[in-house]
C-alpha positions as CSV (number, residue, x, y, z in Angstrom):
1,M,-61.1,-12.6,-8.7
2,N,-62.1,-15.6,-6.7
3,C,-60.6,-16.4,-3.3
4,N,-58.1,-18.9,-4.5
5,K,-56.6,-16.5,-7.0
6,L,-56.5,-13.8,-4.3
7,K,-54.6,-16.1,-1.9
8,F,-52.1,-17.1,-4.6
9,F,-51.3,-13.6,-5.8
10,L,-51.2,-12.2,-2.2
11,A,-48.6,-14.9,-1.4
12,V,-46.5,-13.9,-4.4
13,F,-46.9,-10.2,-3.6
14,I,-45.7,-10.7,0.0
15,S,-42.7,-12.9,-1.2
16,L,-41.7,-10.2,-3.8
17,T,-42.0,-7.4,-1.3
18,F,-39.7,-9.2,1.1
19,F,-37.0,-9.6,-1.6
20,Q,-37.3,-6.0,-2.7
21,V,-36.8,-4.8,0.9
22,N,-33.9,-7.4,1.5
23,G,-32.6,-7.6,-2.0
24,Q,-29.4,-5.5,-1.8
25,G,-27.3,-8.7,-2.0
26,F,-29.5,-10.9,-4.1
27,K,-28.5,-13.3,-6.8
28,A,-30.7,-14.4,-9.6
29,G,-30.7,-17.5,-11.8
30,L,-32.5,-19.9,-14.1
31,I,-33.8,-23.4,-13.3
32,V,-34.6,-26.3,-15.7
33,G,-35.4,-29.9,-14.8
34,L,-37.7,-32.8,-14.7
35,S,-40.4,-33.9,-12.3
36,A,-41.6,-37.4,-11.5
37,T,-45.2,-37.3,-9.9
38,Q,-48.0,-39.2,-8.6
39,L,-51.5,-38.4,-7.2
40,S,-52.4,-40.0,-3.9
41,G,-55.9,-41.5,-3.9
42,D,-56.1,-42.5,-7.5
43,N,-55.3,-46.2,-6.6
44,L,-52.1,-46.2,-8.6
45,G,-48.7,-46.4,-7.0
46,G,-45.4,-45.0,-8.2
47,F,-44.0,-41.7,-9.5
48,D,-44.8,-42.7,-13.1
49,K,-45.8,-39.4,-14.6
50,A,-42.8,-37.4,-15.9
51,G,-43.0,-33.7,-16.5
52,L,-41.0,-30.5,-17.3
53,I,-39.8,-27.8,-14.9
54,A,-38.6,-24.3,-16.0
55,G,-38.3,-20.9,-14.4
56,G,-36.2,-18.5,-12.4
57,M,-35.1,-17.8,-8.9
58,V,-33.7,-15.0,-6.7
59,R,-31.8,-15.6,-3.5
60,T,-30.7,-13.3,-0.7
61,E,-28.2,-13.9,2.2
62,L,-29.6,-14.0,5.7
63,S,-26.4,-14.9,7.4
64,Q,-23.2,-16.7,6.6
65,K,-24.9,-20.1,6.7
66,L,-28.5,-19.2,5.7
67,D,-30.1,-18.0,2.5
68,L,-33.7,-17.2,1.6
69,A,-34.7,-18.1,-2.0
70,M,-37.9,-17.6,-4.0
71,E,-38.6,-19.4,-7.3
72,I,-41.2,-18.8,-9.9
73,I,-41.5,-22.0,-12.1
74,F,-43.7,-23.8,-14.5
75,I,-44.1,-27.5,-13.3
76,Q,-46.0,-30.4,-14.7
77,K,-47.6,-32.9,-12.2
78,G,-50.1,-35.6,-12.5
79,S,-50.3,-39.5,-12.8
80,K,-50.0,-42.2,-15.4
81,K,-50.7,-45.9,-16.0
82,N,-49.8,-47.7,-19.1
83,P,-51.8,-50.8,-20.3
84,N,-50.2,-54.3,-19.8
85,P,-51.5,-56.6,-22.5
86,D,-49.3,-59.4,-21.3
87,N,-51.3,-59.6,-18.1
88,F,-54.5,-58.9,-20.1
89,D,-54.8,-55.5,-18.6
90,Y,-55.8,-53.0,-21.3
91,S,-56.7,-50.2,-19.0
92,S,-54.8,-46.9,-19.0
93,Y,-54.8,-43.6,-17.2
94,F,-53.2,-40.2,-17.9
95,L,-53.5,-37.0,-15.8
96,R,-51.4,-33.9,-16.6
97,L,-51.6,-30.9,-14.3
98,N,-49.8,-27.7,-15.4
99,Y,-48.9,-25.4,-12.5
100,F,-47.4,-21.9,-12.1
101,E,-45.6,-22.4,-8.7
102,V,-43.7,-20.2,-6.2
103,P,-41.6,-22.1,-3.8
104,L,-40.2,-20.0,-0.8
105,L,-37.1,-21.8,0.6
106,L,-34.9,-21.5,3.7
107,Q,-31.5,-22.7,2.5
108,W,-28.8,-23.9,5.0
109,K,-25.2,-24.0,3.6
110,Y,-23.9,-27.1,5.2
111,T,-20.7,-26.9,3.2
112,K,-19.5,-25.0,0.1
113,R,-20.8,-28.0,-1.9
114,F,-23.9,-29.1,-0.1
115,T,-27.0,-27.0,0.8
116,F,-30.2,-28.2,2.4
117,E,-33.4,-26.4,1.7
118,V,-37.0,-26.5,2.9
119,G,-40.1,-24.3,2.7
120,P,-43.7,-23.8,1.5
121,T,-44.9,-23.7,-2.1
122,F,-47.7,-21.8,-3.5
123,G,-49.2,-23.2,-6.8
124,Y,-51.9,-22.0,-9.3
125,L,-53.4,-24.6,-11.6
126,L,-53.2,-23.4,-15.3
127,S,-54.8,-26.5,-16.9
128,A,-55.7,-30.1,-16.3
129,T,-56.0,-33.1,-18.7
130,E,-57.4,-36.4,-17.6
131,E,-58.0,-39.5,-19.8
132,N,-58.4,-43.2,-19.7
133,E,-58.5,-45.9,-22.4
134,L,-61.9,-44.6,-23.5
135,G,-60.8,-41.0,-23.9
136,E,-61.6,-38.0,-21.7
137,I,-63.0,-38.9,-18.4
138,P,-66.5,-37.5,-17.8
139,Y,-67.7,-36.7,-14.3
140,N,-71.3,-36.1,-13.4
141,P,-71.3,-34.0,-11.3
142,P,-68.0,-32.4,-12.3
143,R,-65.1,-33.0,-10.0
144,P,-62.6,-30.3,-10.9
145,F,-59.2,-29.7,-9.3
146,D,-58.7,-26.8,-6.9
147,K,-57.1,-23.9,-8.7
148,F,-54.8,-23.1,-5.7
149,E,-52.3,-25.5,-4.2
150,L,-50.5,-25.2,-0.9
151,G,-47.6,-27.5,-0.4
152,I,-44.3,-28.1,1.3
153,T,-40.9,-29.1,-0.2
154,G,-37.6,-30.1,1.0
155,G,-34.2,-31.3,-0.5
156,M,-30.6,-30.6,-1.2
157,K,-28.4,-28.8,-3.7
158,L,-25.1,-30.0,-4.9
159,N,-22.9,-27.1,-6.0
160,F,-20.6,-28.7,-8.5
161,A,-19.3,-25.5,-10.3
162,Q,-19.0,-21.8,-9.6
163,K,-22.5,-21.0,-11.2
164,F,-24.1,-24.4,-11.5
165,S,-25.9,-26.6,-8.9
166,F,-27.9,-29.8,-9.1
167,T,-31.1,-29.9,-7.0
168,F,-33.1,-32.7,-5.7
169,R,-36.4,-32.2,-3.9
170,V,-39.5,-34.1,-2.5
171,S,-42.7,-32.1,-2.3
172,S,-46.3,-32.7,-1.5
173,S,-49.5,-30.6,-1.2
174,V,-50.6,-30.2,2.3
175,L,-54.2,-29.5,1.3
176,P,-56.1,-31.8,-1.1
177,V,-56.0,-30.7,-4.7
178,R,-59.3,-32.6,-5.3
179,P,-61.8,-34.4,-3.2
180,H,-62.2,-38.3,-3.5
181,Q,-64.6,-39.4,-6.2
182,S,-66.9,-40.7,-3.4
183,G,-66.6,-37.4,-1.4
184,E,-65.5,-39.4,1.7
185,T,-62.8,-38.5,4.1
186,Y,-60.8,-40.6,6.6
187,R,-58.9,-38.9,9.6
188,L,-56.3,-36.6,7.8
189,N,-57.1,-37.9,4.3
190,Y,-59.5,-35.3,2.8
191,G,-58.9,-36.1,-0.8
192,Q,-56.3,-36.4,-3.4
193,Y,-52.8,-34.9,-3.0
194,N,-49.9,-34.2,-5.4
195,A,-46.6,-35.8,-4.7
196,V,-43.4,-34.8,-6.6
197,L,-39.8,-35.8,-7.0
198,M,-37.8,-32.9,-8.7
199,F,-34.6,-33.1,-10.4
200,G,-33.2,-29.7,-11.5
201,L,-30.3,-27.8,-12.8
202,Q,-29.7,-24.3,-11.5
203,Y,-27.5,-21.5,-13.2
204,T,-26.7,-18.5,-11.0
205,F,-25.9,-15.2,-12.9
206,M,-23.7,-13.8,-10.3
207,K,-20.7,-15.3,-8.6
208,P,-21.4,-16.9,-5.2
209,N,-19.4,-14.3,-3.5
210,G,-20.2,-11.5,-6.0
């Protein structure tokens, strides 16, 4: 097992251990949603790549106002550019990154309806697809994506029913997922970084006060 895999599974193991120790009052649920993503450093702007999100979560109460939640989700990231023949632009670009991701979230219950959340995310890259108008993009030498991603996320939940909530989050990798093609760095810019807008629907199996 390489170092990146070891880091990822160690993070998952520590998170699961915490929830086993503190999980007497835990709640569990399901998550489905959509992602809108971009990759900084690819000279394209905008969250133009749509993707799917699906997985599960567990949550335990730390205090009357604070919860700690852990999710295990499949999430699609990447970047996209469509051709624009009206402007004589026939170039296109498509990047899909499939991740297995574990967000660890501190949740502050502002009111019964609104909850704010923030925390780190630990991702493992399952597969990558990168193409332009000519087909698959060749690199010589190869420029693979890092298998391990460390990020940070924050957002809010709207609890609109007893067991349902809508989630909106913004997240970004804090370490580059791939170096720039030139290999150059500038100040804190060490390469390409994932940026994600997440729109999700959560279903909690147990009643909020159950």
